[in-house]
C-alpha positions as CSV (number, residue, x, y, z in Angstrom):
1,X,-14.0,-11.7,-26.7
2,X,-16.5,-9.5,-24.9
3,X,-17.2,-12.4,-22.6
4,X,-13.5,-12.6,-21.5
5,X,-12.8,-10.6,-18.4
6,X,-9.5,-9.7,-17.0
7,X,-9.3,-11.2,-13.5
8,X,-6.9,-10.0,-11.0
9,X,-5.4,-12.2,-8.4
10,X,-4.3,-10.7,-5.1
11,X,-4.8,-7.0,-5.0
12,X,-2.4,-4.8,-3.1
13,X,-3.6,-1.5,-1.6
14,X,-0.6,0.3,0.1
15,X,-1.9,3.0,2.5
16,X,-0.2,5.6,4.7
17,X,-3.1,7.1,6.6
18,X,-3.3,10.2,4.3
19,X,-6.6,11.6,3.2
20,X,-6.8,9.4,0.1
21,X,-6.2,6.1,2.0
22,X,-9.9,5.6,2.6
23,X,-10.8,6.1,-1.1
24,X,-8.0,3.6,-2.0
25,X,-9.4,1.0,0.4
26,X,-13.0,1.4,-0.8
27,X,-12.1,1.2,-4.5
28,X,-9.6,-1.7,-3.9
29,X,-12.3,-3.6,-1.9
30,X,-14.8,-3.2,-4.8
31,X,-12.2,-4.6,-7.2
32,X,-11.4,-7.5,-4.9
33,X,-15.2,-8.3,-4.6
34,X,-15.6,-8.3,-8.4
35,X,-12.6,-10.5,-8.8
36,X,-13.4,-12.7,-5.8
37,X,-9.8,-12.4,-4.6
38,X,-7.6,-11.4,-1.7
39,X,-7.1,-7.8,-0.7
40,X,-3.8,-7.0,1.0
41,X,-3.5,-3.8,2.9
42,X,0.1,-2.7,3.4
43,X,1.7,0.0,5.5
44,X,5.4,0.5,5.0
45,X,7.4,2.0,7.8
46,X,10.1,4.0,6.0
47,X,13.4,3.0,7.6
48,X,15.2,5.8,5.8
49,X,13.2,8.4,7.6
50,X,13.5,6.6,10.9
51,X,17.2,6.3,10.8
52,X,17.6,9.9,9.6
53,X,16.5,11.3,12.9
54,X,19.9,13.1,13.6
55,X,21.7,9.8,13.8
56,X,19.8,8.8,17.0
57,X,19.4,5.1,17.6
58,X,15.8,4.0,17.8
59,X,14.8,2.0,20.8
60,X,12.7,-1.2,20.7
61,X,9.9,0.7,22.4
62,X,9.8,3.3,19.5
63,X,9.8,0.5,16.9
64,X,7.0,-1.4,18.8
65,X,4.9,1.8,18.9
66,X,5.4,2.4,15.2
67,X,4.2,-1.1,14.4
68,X,1.2,-0.8,16.8
69,X,0.2,2.5,15.2
70,X,0.4,1.0,11.7
71,X,-1.6,-2.1,12.7
72,X,-4.3,0.1,14.3
73,X,-4.6,2.1,11.0
74,X,-4.6,-1.0,9.0
75,X,-7.3,-2.7,11.2
76,X,-9.5,0.4,10.7
77,X,-9.1,0.2,6.9
78,X,-9.6,-3.6,6.9
79,X,-13.0,-3.0,8.6
80,X,-13.9,-0.5,5.8
81,X,-13.0,-3.1,3.2
82,X,-15.0,-5.8,4.8
83,X,-18.1,-3.5,5.0
84,X,-17.6,-3.0,1.2
85,X,-18.0,-6.8,0.9
86,X,-14.3,-7.9,0.6
87,X,-14.2,-11.4,2.0
88,X,-10.5,-11.9,2.6
89,X,-8.6,-8.9,3.8
90,X,-5.1,-9.2,5.1
91,X,-3.0,-6.5,6.8
92,X,0.7,-6.3,6.6
93,X,3.4,-4.0,8.1
94,X,6.8,-3.9,6.5
95,X,10.0,-2.0,7.1
96,X,12.0,-0.6,4.3
97,X,11.9,1.8,1.4
98,X,8.2,2.3,0.5
99,X,9.2,2.5,-3.2
100,X,10.9,-0.9,-3.4
101,X,8.6,-2.7,-0.9
102,X,5.5,-1.7,-2.8
103,X,6.9,-2.0,-6.4
104,X,9.0,-5.2,-6.0
105,X,9.3,-7.0,-2.6
106,X,5.7,-7.4,-1.5
107,X,4.2,-8.2,-4.9
108,X,6.9,-10.9,-5.4
109,X,6.2,-12.4,-2.0
110,X,2.4,-12.4,-2.4
111,X,1.8,-12.9,-6.2
112,X,0.1,-9.5,-6.5
113,X,-1.7,-9.0,-9.8
114,X,-2.9,-5.4,-9.2
115,X,-1.5,-2.5,-7.1
116,X,-3.9,0.3,-6.3
117,X,-2.4,3.4,-4.9
118,X,-3.0,7.1,-4.6
119,X,-1.2,9.7,-6.7
120,X,1.6,11.5,-5.1
121,X,0.9,13.8,-2.2
122,X,4.2,15.6,-2.7
123,X,4.5,19.0,-4.2
124,X,6.6,19.6,-7.3
125,X,9.7,20.5,-5.4
126,X,9.5,17.5,-3.1
127,X,9.0,15.2,-6.1
128,X,12.1,16.6,-7.7
129,X,14.1,16.2,-4.5
130,X,12.9,12.8,-3.3
131,X,10.8,11.4,-6.1
132,X,7.3,10.1,-5.8
133,X,6.5,6.6,-4.5
134,X,3.7,6.4,-7.1
135,X,6.0,7.3,-9.9
136,X,8.6,4.7,-8.9
137,X,5.9,2.0,-8.5
138,X,4.5,2.8,-12.0
139,X,7.9,2.6,-13.6
140,X,9.2,-0.5,-11.7
141,X,6.3,-2.8,-10.7
142,X,5.6,-5.9,-12.7
143,X,1.9,-5.9,-11.7
144,X,-0.8,-3.7,-13.2
145,X,-1.2,-0.4,-11.5
146,X,-4.4,1.6,-10.9
147,X,-4.0,5.2,-9.6
148,X,-6.8,6.4,-7.3
149,X,-7.4,10.2,-7.6
């Protein structure tokens, strides 16, 4: 049984541009290379935080700029992954709740086998009030999870 390896198909690395994002991408790229599989980089634009801006309606220009900024970040990280040797790196921008998009929606749509994400950047009080995306994903995703420190 030592010969048998667990092979992951379609690796998801959700990133948000925080300090740990580059480490997530580098480690996810290494796993994608070892498994000879696709690496999906995902940026979720949190619609709850956008719509919570004092009830203001958000113009198309603002939405367009949010998507442009997300795609710029993702392109930078995709280049890092390719330099690490990842052959097929796809970038995705989604709108919604990061918790459910990462744990359920995206993996279902893309047959994700492994989700690699950073541990929560929230402090204890914030985790109590809003909950951690990482905690939610660990408790609700059907794919394997790897937490990057």
